[in-house]
VOBA-1610 file (N, C-alpha, C; in pm, whole numbers, padded with zeros to 5 digits, always signed):
BEGIN
Met-00974+02619+02690Met-00927+02627+02552Met-01027+02558+02460Ser-01049+02614+02345Ser-01138+02554+02247Ser-01055+02510+02127Leu-01063+02380+02097Leu-00986+02326+01985Leu-01084+02254+01894Tyr-01090+02297+01768Tyr-01189+02237+01682Tyr-01145+02243+01537Leu-01198+02151+01459Leu-01174+02148+01315Leu-01294+02206+01242Leu-01269+02291+01144Leu-01377+02342+01061Leu-01398+02246+00945Phe-01475+02140+00971Phe-01500+02042+00866Phe-01614+02084+00773Gly-01674+02197+00802Gly-01790+02237+00723Gly-01761+02254+00575Ser-01635+02287+00540Ser-01602+02308+00400Ser-01565+02178+00328Phe-01572+02067+00403Phe-01538+01938+00344Phe-01664+01858+00318Arg-01670+01796+00203Arg-01779+01704+00177Arg-01760+01580+00262Lys-01867+01508+00289Lys-01859+01391+00375Lys-01763+01286+00321Lys-01747+01281+00190Lys-01656+01181+00134Lys-01510+01227+00140Glu-01488+01349+00192Glu-01352+01401+00208Glu-01331+01447+00352Pro-01334+01355+00449Pro-01329+01393+00591Pro-01187+01410+00644Thr-01099+01474+00566Thr-00961+01491+00608Thr-00915+01634+00577Leu-00810+01672+00645Leu-00751+01804+00623Leu-00601+01787+00606Phe-00549+01827+00489Phe-00406+01811+00457Phe-00329+01936+00495Ile-00217+01914+00559Ile-00128+02024+00598Ile+00011+01990+00543Pro+00062+02068+00449Pro+00194+02037+00392Pro+00305+02057+00495Ile+00407+01973+00485Ile+00526+01985+00568Ile+00642+02029+00480Leu+00716+02127+00525Leu+00840+02168+00459Leu+00956+02130+00550Phe+01067+02088+00490Phe+01182+02046+00568Phe+01298+02144+00545Thr+01363+02180+00653Thr+01481+02265+00641Thr+01597+02182+00584Glu+01707+02249+00560Glu+01823+02181+00501Glu+01873+02066+00588Thr+01859+02081+00720Thr+01904+01974+00810Thr+01791+01881+00853Gly+01674+01893+00787Gly+01567+01796+00808Gly+01465+01829+00914Ile+01461+01952+00964Ile+01362+01990+01064Ile+01226+02007+00995Pro+01121+01938+01044Pro+00989+01949+00980Pro+00916+02075+01025Leu+00869+02155+00930Leu+00800+02280+00959Leu+00660+02280+00898Ile+00565+02336+00971Ile+00432+02359+00916Ile+00398+02507+00936Glu+00309+02557+00852Glu+00276+02699+00856Glu+00167+02727+00959Val+00194+02824+01046Val+00100+02864+01150Val+00066+03012+01129Thr-00062+03045+01142Thr-00107+03183+01123Thr-00153+03242+01257Ile-00098+03360+01290Ile-00139+03434+01408Ile-00163+03578+01366Glu-00286+03624+01384Glu-00323+03761+01347Glu-00281+03794+01205Glu-00312+03702+01113Glu-00289+03715+00968Glu-00141+03710+00928Asn-00054+03687+01022Asn+00088+03669+00991Asn+00121+03520+00993Arg+00201+03478+00895Arg+00234+03336+00882Arg+00376+03310+00927Tyr+00392+03199+01003Tyr+00522+03166+01061Tyr+00553+03018+01043Pro+00683+02983+01025Pro+00721+02842+01021Pro+00742+02788+01163Phe+00660+02691+01201Phe+00671+02627+01332Phe+00718+02483+01315Glu+00805+02439+01405Glu+00852+02301+01402Glu+00743+02207+01449Leu+00732+02094+01383Leu+00640+01988+01423Leu+00712+01904+01529Asp+00671+01917+01656Asp+00745+01857+01767Asp+00654+01770+01853Leu+00644+01642+01817Leu+00559+01550+01893Leu+00610+01526+02034Gly+00735+01559+02062Gly+00789+01537+02196Gly+00773+01655+02288Gly+00709+01763+02243Gly+00699+01885+02324Gly+00577+01885+02413Asp+00595+01913+02542Asp+00486+01914+02639Asp+00417+02050+02642Phe+00344+02082+02534Phe+00274+02209+02523Phe+00182+02203+02402Tyr+00096+02303+02390Tyr+00017+02320+02267Tyr+00104+02388+02162Phe+00158+02504+02198Phe+00249+02577+02111Phe+00357+02640+02197Ser+00476+02653+02141Ser+00576+02744+02197Ser+00609+02845+02087Ile+00635+02969+02127Ile+00650+03077+02030Ile+00775+03158+02063Ala+00854+03187+01960Ala+00976+03265+01979Ala+00942+03405+02028Asn+01034+03462+02107Asn+01012+03593+02167Asn+00981+03700+02062Glu+01050+03695+01947Glu+01029+03798+01844Glu+00888+03793+01787Val+00829+03673+01781Val+00690+03660+01735Val+00595+03702+01845Met+00622+03655+01967Met+00535+03687+02080Met+00520+03838+02098Ser+00630+03911+02082Ser+00625+04056+02103Ser+00538+04128+02000Ser+00515+04064+01885Ser+00434+04128+01780Ser+00286+04094+01790Ile+00250+03999+01877Ile+00110+03959+01891Ile+00035+04061+01977Lys-00078+04109+01927Lys-00154+04212+01998Lys-00255+04153+02096Asn-00329+04051+02050Asn-00437+03996+02133Asn-00385+03881+02218Lys-00331+03916+02333Lys-00271+03817+02422Lys-00281+03864+02565Lys-00259+03773+02659Lys-00266+03808+02801Lys-00167+03721+02878Ser-00086+03785+02962Ser+00010+03711+03044Ser-00062+03616+03137Asn-00006+03495+03152Asn-00074+03391+03231Asn+00025+03320+03323Gly+00123+03393+03374Gly+00217+03334+03468Gly+00338+03272+03400Ala+00393+03169+03463Ala+00513+03102+03410Ala+00518+02959+03464Ile+00593+02876+03392Ile+00616+02739+03437Ile+00764+02707+03422Lys+00806+02599+03482Lys+00940+02547+03459Lys+00932+02436+03356Ser+01006+02449+03248Ser+01011+02345+03146Ser+01148+02278+03150Cys+01156+02160+03092Cys+01276+02078+03103Cys+01318+02027+02967Asp+01449+02026+02938Asp+01496+01964+02815Asp+01541+01821+02842Val+01579+01750+02737Val+01612+01608+02748Val+01734+01584+02837Lys+01814+01688+02857Lys+01934+01676+02943Lys+01901+01699+03090Gly+01780+01747+03118Gly+01742+01776+03255Gly+01756+01922+03293Asn+01800+02008+03201Asn+01810+02151+03230Asn+01670+02212+03243Leu+01653+02298+03343Leu+01524+02362+03366Leu+01525+02506+03314Tyr+01409+02550+03262Tyr+01394+02684+03209Tyr+01270+02747+03271Asp+01280+02875+03309Asp+01163+02950+03350Asp+01097+03004+03224Ser+00979+02950+03193Ser+00913+02981+03066Ser+00785+03059+03091Pro+00779+03187+03046Pro+00655+03264+03058Pro+00541+03197+02980Ile+00421+03204+03035Ile+00301+03152+02970Ile+00213+03269+02928Thr+00166+03266+02804Thr+00080+03372+02752Thr-00043+03310+02687Ser-00158+03367+02712Ser-00281+03323+02648Ser-00300+03404+02519Val-00308+03334+02406Val-00322+03399+02275Val-00464+03374+02223Asp-00526+03479+02172Asp-00667+03471+02132Asp-00693+03365+02026Leu-00611+03361+01921Leu-00639+03270+01810Leu-00512+03230+01737Ile-00496+03099+01716Ile-00387+03044+01635Ile-00450+02951+01533Glu-00405+02962+01407Glu-00464+02883+01300Glu-00358+02799+01229Ile-00395+02676+01197Ile-00315+02588+01111Ile-00410+02536+01004Asn-00398+02594+00885Asn-00494+02562+00779Asn-00634+02594+00832Lys-00726+02497+00834Lys-00862+02523+00881Lys-00881+02482+01027Ile-00774+02450+01095Ile-00781+02421+01238Ile-00761+02553+01312Lys-00855+02584+01401Lys-00846+02708+01478Lys-00842+02675+01626Val-00747+02735+01695Val-00734+02715+01839Val-00752+02850+01906Ser-00853+02863+01993Ser-00881+02991+02055Ser-00845+02989+02203Asn-00802+03105+02252Asn-00770+03124+02393Asn-00675+03016+02444Val-00564+02997+02374Val-00472+02888+02405Val-00350+02942+02479Ser-00306+02867+02582Ser-00185+02903+02655Ser-00062+02854+02579Val+00031+02945+02556Val+00152+02909+02483Val+00275+02943+02567Ile+00384+02873+02540Ile+00510+02896+02609Ile+00595+02990+02525Glu+00659+03086+02590Glu+00753+03172+02520Glu+00886+03098+02506Glu+00928+03077+02382Glu+01047+02997+02354Glu+01175+03073+02384Lys+01266+03008+02453Lys+01396+03067+02483Lys+01496+03030+02374Glu+01573+03128+02328Glu+01675+03099+02227Glu+01778+03001+02281Ala+01803+03004+02412Ala+01898+02911+02472Ala+01854+02766+02452Phe+01722+02745+02456Phe+01673+02608+02432Phe+01691+02570+02285Ile+01658+02661+02195Ile+01667+02632+02052Ile+01810+02597+02012Leu+01908+02668+02069Leu+02047+02652+02026Leu+02128+02561+02117Glu+02077+02530+02237Glu+02155+02449+02329Glu+02075+02333+02389Gly+01961+02365+02449Gly+01885+02264+02520Gly+01832+02153+02432Ser+01798+02184+02308Ser+01741+02084+02219Ser+01848+02018+02131Val+01973+02047+02157Val+02083+01993+02075Val+02170+01903+02163Leu+02192+01779+02120Leu+02267+01684+02202Leu+02416+01712+02198Asn+02467+01744+02081Asn+02612+01763+02064Asn+02645+01908+02031Leu+02712+01973+02121Leu+02756+02111+02100Leu+02907+02114+02080Pro+02964+02216+02014Pro+02893+02332+01961Pro+02828+02303+01827Leu+02733+02389+01789Leu+02665+02375+01661Leu+02754+02422+01547Val+02748+02350+01435Val+02811+02403+01314Val+02722+02516+01262Glu+02779+02606+01184Glu+02708+02726+01143Glu+02581+02694+01066Lys+02586+02592+00979Lys+02468+02557+00900Lys+02353+02514+00990Thr+02384+02434+01092Thr+02281+02388+01183Thr+02225+02502+01266Lys+02312+02592+01310Lys+02267+02708+01387Lys+02174+02794+01303Thr+02211+02823+01179Thr+02127+02902+01090Thr+01992+02835+01069Asp+01995+02702+01052Asp+01873+02625+01031Asp+01781+02635+01152Arg+01836+02619+01269Arg+01755+02618+01390Arg+01694+02755+01418Leu+01763+02861+01379Leu+01711+02995+01403Leu+01596+03030+01309Gln+01570+02945+01209Gln+01451+02962+01124Gln+01323+02929+01201Ile+01338+02850+01306Ile+01221+02805+01381Ile+01166+02920+01464Leu+01043+02961+01437Leu+00981+03072+01509Leu+00878+03023+01611Gly+00868+02892+01623Gly+00777+02833+01721Gly+00772+02684+01700Arg+00700+02617+01790Arg+00684+02471+01779Arg+00540+02434+01810Val+00494+02330+01741Val+00361+02274+01766Val+00382+02145+01844Gly+00327+02138+01966Gly+00356+02028+02055Gly+00250+01921+02066Thr+00277+01825+02154Thr+00194+01705+02169Thr+00051+01738+02209Arg+00033+01835+02296Arg-00102+01863+02346Arg-00195+01914+02236Phe-00140+01983+02137Phe-00221+02023+02022Phe-00272+01899+01948Phe-00183+01804+01923Phe-00222+01686+01846Phe-00326+01602+01919Lys-00316+01597+02050Lys-00412+01517+02126Lys-00550+01580+02131Gly-00564+01702+02080Gly-00694+01768+02074Gly-00780+01722+01958Ile-00722+01643+01867Ile-00795+01591+01751Ile-00777+01440+01750Asp-00883+01366+01716Asp-00883+01221+01736Asp-00775+01146+01659Cys-00756+01179+01531Cys-00668+01097+01447Cys-00579+01183+01358Trp-00457+01134+01337Trp-00361+01202+01250Trp-00284+01101+01167Leu-00241+01146+01050Leu-00140+01074+00972Leu-00018+01164+00962Ile+00095+01116+01012Ile+00222+01188+01001Ile+00302+01117+00893Asp+00312+01180+00777Asp+00365+01115+00658Asp+00484+01194+00604Phe+00599+01180+00669Phe+00719+01248+00622Phe+00758+01205+00480Pro+00748+01076+00443Pro+00785+01038+00306Pro+00711+01115+00199Asn+00588+01157+00228Asn+00511+01236+00132Asn+00493+01381+00176Ala+00575+01423+00274Ala+00577+01563+00320Ala+00438+01615+00353Ser+00360+01536+00427Ser+00225+01581+00461Ser+00184+01537+00601Leu+00102+01621+00660Leu+00037+01594+00788Leu-00112+01596+00760Val-00185+01496+00807Val-00327+01485+00774Val-00409+01471+00902Ala-00499+01565+00924Ala-00597+01552+01032Ala-00714+01470+00980Ile-00758+01374+01060Ile-00857+01275+01014Ile-00976+01275+01107Arg-01095+01279+01048Arg-01216+01281+01129Arg-01236+01149+01203Lys-01229+01037+01133Lys-01250+00905+01194Lys-01154+00804+01133Met-01086+00728+01217Met-00991+00628+01168Met-01061+00517+01091Glu-01181+00481+01130Glu-01253+00374+01060Glu-01281+00412+00916Glu-01308+00539+00891Glu-01327+00584+00754Glu-01195+00588+00679Glu-01088+00629+00748Glu-00956+00636+00685Glu-00910+00497+00641Lys-00947+00393+00714Lys-00906+00256+00679Lys-00966+00211+00546Lys-01068+00281+00499Lys-01129+00248+00370Lys-01063+00323+00255Ser-00971+00414+00287Ser-00909+00496+00184Ser-00793+00422+00119Ala-00747+00476+00005Ala-00636+00416-00068Ala-00504+00431+00007Arg-00496+00530+00099Arg-00372+00551+00174Arg-00343+00438+00271Phe-00450+00376+00320Phe-00433+00277+00426Phe-00462+00137+00371Ser-00369+00045+00394Ser-00393-00095+00362Ser-00339-00178+00477Pro-00417-00272+00531Pro-00377-00348+00648Pro-00244-00422+00631Glu-00214-00465+00508Glu-00090-00539+00486Glu+00034-00449+00493Asn+00015-00318+00480Asn+00128-00225+00482Asn+00152-00160+00617Phe+00056-00173+00710Phe+00069-00108+00840Phe+00053-00210+00952Ile+00128-00190+01059Ile+00113-00272+01179Ile+00036-00192+01283Glu-00048-00260+01356Glu-00127-00196+01461Glu-00058-00216+01596Leu-00061-00113+01679Leu-00003-00124+01812Leu-00080-00036+01908Ser-00057-00056+02037Ser-00125+00023+02139Ser-00040+00144+02177Leu-00108+00256+02203Leu-00041+00374+02257Leu-00046+00365+02409Glu+00069+00381+02474Glu+00076+00371+02619Glu+00003+00488+02685Lys-00044+00468+02807Lys-00114+00572+02882Lys-00012+00658+02956Thr+00055+00744+02882Thr+00154+00834+02939Thr+00124+00976+02891Asp+00114+01068+02985Asp+00081+01206+02949Asp+00199+01296+02985Pro+00241+01384+02894Pro+00181+01412+02764Pro+00245+01333+02650Leu+00351+01256+02679Leu+00423+01188+02573Leu+00336+01082+02507Ile+00366+01054+02380Ile+00300+00945+02306Ile+00401+00831+02303Val+00373+00725+02378Val+00472+00621+02404Val+00427+00487+02347Ile+00520+00416+02285Ile+00494+00281+02234Ile+00602+00186+02286Ala+00569+00058+02291Ala+00664-00044+02336Ala+00738-00101+02215Ile+00871-00111+02226Ile+00953-00166+02119Ile+01051-00267+02178Glu+01057-00384+02117Glu+01155-00485+02159Glu+01290-00456+02096Thr+01395-00453+02180Thr+01531-00426+02134Thr+01625-00535+02184Asp+01752-00518+02154Asp+01853-00611+02208Asp+01856-00609+02360Phe+01801-00504+02419Phe+01802-00489+02565Phe+01666-00516+02627Gly+01580-00585+02553Gly+01446-00614+02601Gly+01346-00511+02552Val+01226-00514+02608Val+01120-00421+02568Val+01147-00285+02632Lys+01151-00182+02549Lys+01174-00046+02595Lys+01057+00043+02552Lys+01032+00145+02633Lys+00925+00241+02604Lys+00985+00361+02531Phe+00944+00382+02406Phe+00993+00492+02325Phe+00883+00597+02307Ala+00917+00722+02332Ala+00826+00833+02304Ala+00843+00875+02159Leu+00734+00897+02088Leu+00741+00946+01950Leu+00783+01093+01955Asp+00891+01126+01885Asp+00945+01261+01899Asp+01001+01311+01766Thr+00917+01383+01692Thr+00962+01442+01565Thr+01055+01560+01587Gly+01069+01604+01712Gly+01164+01709+01743Gly+01305+01656+01764Ala+01321+01524+01770Ala+01453+01462+01787Ala+01504+01420+01650Ser+01626+01461+01616Ser+01679+01431+01483Ser+01712+01284+01466Arg+01737+01213+01576Arg+01772+01071+01569Arg+01701+00994+01679Thr+01699+00862+01664Thr+01639+00776+01766Thr+01739+00755+01879Ile+01692+00779+02001Ile+01778+00782+02120Ile+01733+00674+02218Leu+01830+00611+02284Leu+01802+00515+02390Leu+01877+00558+02515Arg+01805+00558+02628Arg+01874+00584+02755Arg+01981+00478+02773Thr+02105+00518+02799Thr+02219+00427+02801Thr+02195+00311+02897Pro+02194+00185+02847Pro+02177+00069+02935Pro+02299+00053+03026Asp+02277-00008+03143Asp+02386-00026+03240Asp+02505-00098+03180Glu+02477-00195+03092Glu+02587-00274+03035Glu+02667-00198+02930Leu+02620-00077+02893Leu+02691+00000+02791Leu+02727+00141+02840Leu+02746+00158+02970Leu+02774+00290+03025Leu+02900+00352+02964Asp+02997+00269+02929Asp+03120+00321+02869Asp+03099+00371+02726Ala+02983+00335+02668Ala+02956+00374+02529Ala+02862+00494+02521Lys+02838+00561+02633Lys+02750+00678+02634Lys+02797+00781+02532Gly+02701+00833+02454Gly+02734+00930+02351Gly+02775+00867+02219Gln+02767+00735+02210Gln+02803+00665+02088Gln+02678+00603+02025Ile+02697+00547+01906Ile+02588+00481+01834Ile+02595+00330+01860Tyr+02484+00273+01901Tyr+02473+00127+01912Tyr+02366+00082+01814Thr+02400-00011+01727Thr+02303-00062+01630Thr+02238-00189+01686Thr+02112-00177+01724Thr+02040-00293+01773Thr+02001-00381+01655Thr+02020-00511+01668Thr+01983-00603+01560Thr+01836-00644+01570His+01774-00602+01679His+01636-00643+01707His+01557-00517+01740Phe+01459-00484+01657Phe+01377-00365+01677Phe+01236-00401+01631Lys+01158-00456+01723Lys+01027-00512+01688Lys+00917-00425+01746Ile+00830-00378+01656Ile+00715-00297+01695Ile+00590-00377+01661Gly+00506-00403+01761Gly+00391-00489+01736Gly+00439-00626+01696Glu+00391-00672+01584Glu+00432-00804+01533Glu+00533-00794+01422His+00586-00675+01397His+00677-00657+01284His+00819-00629+01330Glu+00914-00701+01272Glu+01055-00683+01302Glu+01117-00587+01199Phe+01167-00473+01247Phe+01229-00374+01160Phe+01378-00398+01140Gly+01435-00490+01218Gly+01575-00525+01198Gly+01671-00426+01259Ser+01787-00409+01198Ser+01894-00326+01254Ser+01858-00177+01250Ile+01864-00114+01366Ile+01832+00029+01379Ile+01942+00093+01465Pro+02004+00202+01418Pro+02104+00271+01499Pro+02038+00350+01611Leu+02090+00335+01733Leu+02040+00405+01850Leu+02151+00491+01909Tyr+02119+00617+01937Tyr+02216+00705+02000Tyr+02201+00690+02151Leu+02309+00651+02220Leu+02304+00627+02364Leu+02324+00759+02438Phe+02227+00790+02525Phe+02229+00922+02590Phe+02163+00913+02727Asp+02209+00997+02820Asp+02149+01002+02954Asp+02025+01090+02951Ile+01914+01033+02907Ile+01787+01106+02904Ile+01746+01140+03047Ser+01701+01263+03068Ser+01660+01306+03201Ser+01553+01213+03258Ser+01561+01189+03388Ser+01462+01104+03455Ser+01324+01167+03457Arg+01316+01296+03424Arg+01185+01363+03414Arg+01105+01310+03296Phe+01173+01249+03198Phe+01106+01190+03083Phe+01067+01046+03116Gln+00937+01018+03116Gln+00888+00886+03155Gln+00892+00790+03036Cys+01013+00764+02989Cys+01032+00674+02877Cys+01177+00626+02879Asp+01205+00524+02797Asp+01342+00470+02787Asp+01416+00526+02667Gly+01342+00586+02575Gly+01406+00636+02454Gly+01312+00725+02375Leu+01365+00782+02266Leu+01288+00869+02177Leu+01296+00814+02035Leu+01182+00793+01974Leu+01177+00749+01835Leu+01178+00874+01748Gly+01292+00901+01683Gly+01314+01031+01620Gly+01286+01037+01471Arg+01329+01149+01413Arg+01300+01176+01272Arg+01365+01077+01178Asp+01477+01016+01217Asp+01540+00918+01128Asp+01445+00803+01100Phe+01356+00771+01194Phe+01255+00667+01172Phe+01138+00724+01093Phe+01088+00841+01132Phe+00972+00902+01064Phe+01002+00932+00918Arg+01128+00960+00884Arg+01162+00989+00745Arg+01131+00872+00652Asn+01126+00752+00707Asn+01109+00633+00624Asn+00976+00560+00644His+00899+00601+00745His+00776+00528+00777His+00665+00625+00814Ala+00553+00616+00743Ala+00435+00695+00780Ala+00375+00637+00908Val+00316+00724+00990Val+00261+00682+01120Val+00122+00742+01139Tyr+00026+00656+01170Tyr-00108+00702+01211Tyr-00117+00703+01362Leu-00183+00806+01416Leu-00212+00812+01558Leu-00364+00822+01575Asp-00420+00724+01644Asp-00564+00720+01669Asp-00584+00735+01820Phe-00593+00861+01865Phe-00605+00887+02008Phe-00739+00840+02063Glu-00842+00844+01979Glu-00975+00804+02025Glu-00974+00659+02073Asn-00903+00572+02000Asn-00900+00430+02033Asn-00767+00385+02093Lys-00678+00484+02121Lys-00547+00457+02181Lys-00467+00355+02098Lys-00469+00378+01965Lys-00398+00288+01873Lys-00304+00368+01784Gly-00200+00301+01738Gly-00112+00357+01638Gly-00097+00259+01524Tyr-00061+00309+01406Tyr-00038+00225+01289Tyr+00089+00275+01223Ile+00187+00185+01209Ile+00316+00223+01154Ile+00341+00147+01025Glu+00386+00221+00925Glu+00413+00163+00794Glu+00532+00068+00803Lys+00515-00052+00748Lys+00620-00154+00756Lys+00735-00126+00660Lys+00699-00093+00538Lys+00800-00082+00432Lys+00877+00048+00444Lys+01008+00038+00436Lys+01093+00157+00444Lys+01083+00237+00315Lys+01064+00370+00331Lys+01058+00459+00215Lys+01161+00569+00231Gln+01204+00623+00120Gln+01289+00742+00125Gln+01199+00865+00119Ile+01234+00968+00191Ile+01155+01088+00193Ile+01155+01153+00053Cys+01042+01210+00017Cys+01031+01263-00119Cys+01123+01382-00139Ala+01171+01398-00262Ala+01269+01503-00294Ala+01212+01641-00264Glu+01080+01660-00287Glu+01021+01790-00267Glu+01025+01835-00121Ala+01042+01740-00030Ala+01040+01772+00111Ala+01157+01860+00150His+01265+01855+00076His+01383+01934+00111His+01377+02068+00041
//
């Protein structure tokens, strides 16, 4: 697979690429993806173990593709899916071009059941989820050194070099905390101190809320909300954070998922080149235009 940024159209003093994020009524983050000159809304899913997943209705319309077998994929509940793999000639996101990339064919059962913790879906949520024609996963993001995921300003930013970004007006050391990214593939995992000790949370913009694998001492509270009074990332204490207690599948090598409820209020930098993350300290409300 070839993954590259076309930085040629950018002057050296502008070494970034902005990708707008649109949010559905229920808060699902979408970015525009182009395949064979057709544009589709894809969910931004940092928790997805793939480059792209594509809905069957979109896959059937793609001409330049080749079947590449199948794999078994797993949802957070542990359900397994037989997922066809297809090699697609070219996928574009703004000026990012991905050629000869293997994509997963998305099952509607996953969209409406596997990715939803509480069933049945209300009609508004079902309608919202069916807008998703594909997802952009973790492996795509790891193909580029640095990113800014900025839900408060409804933007995704591909960055050439983090050291240059630190000189920009967007980044100020007093507003961001630095932390290490754990060596876990494909998930992007960080350590967070909670009321239950240090837990490993995977960054997951595909999760609507922050989830914690139910601790032994709270087994009777499974499926409920527990508000931890202690939520420390790096050297910064974020204070009380609601956690949804859930039996996360053992296939997920983490203790919890840091979901969209957190990303809605805090911009996050990912520096894969140096295995570092930077999280905004100050809580923000997501901009009105995002909805």
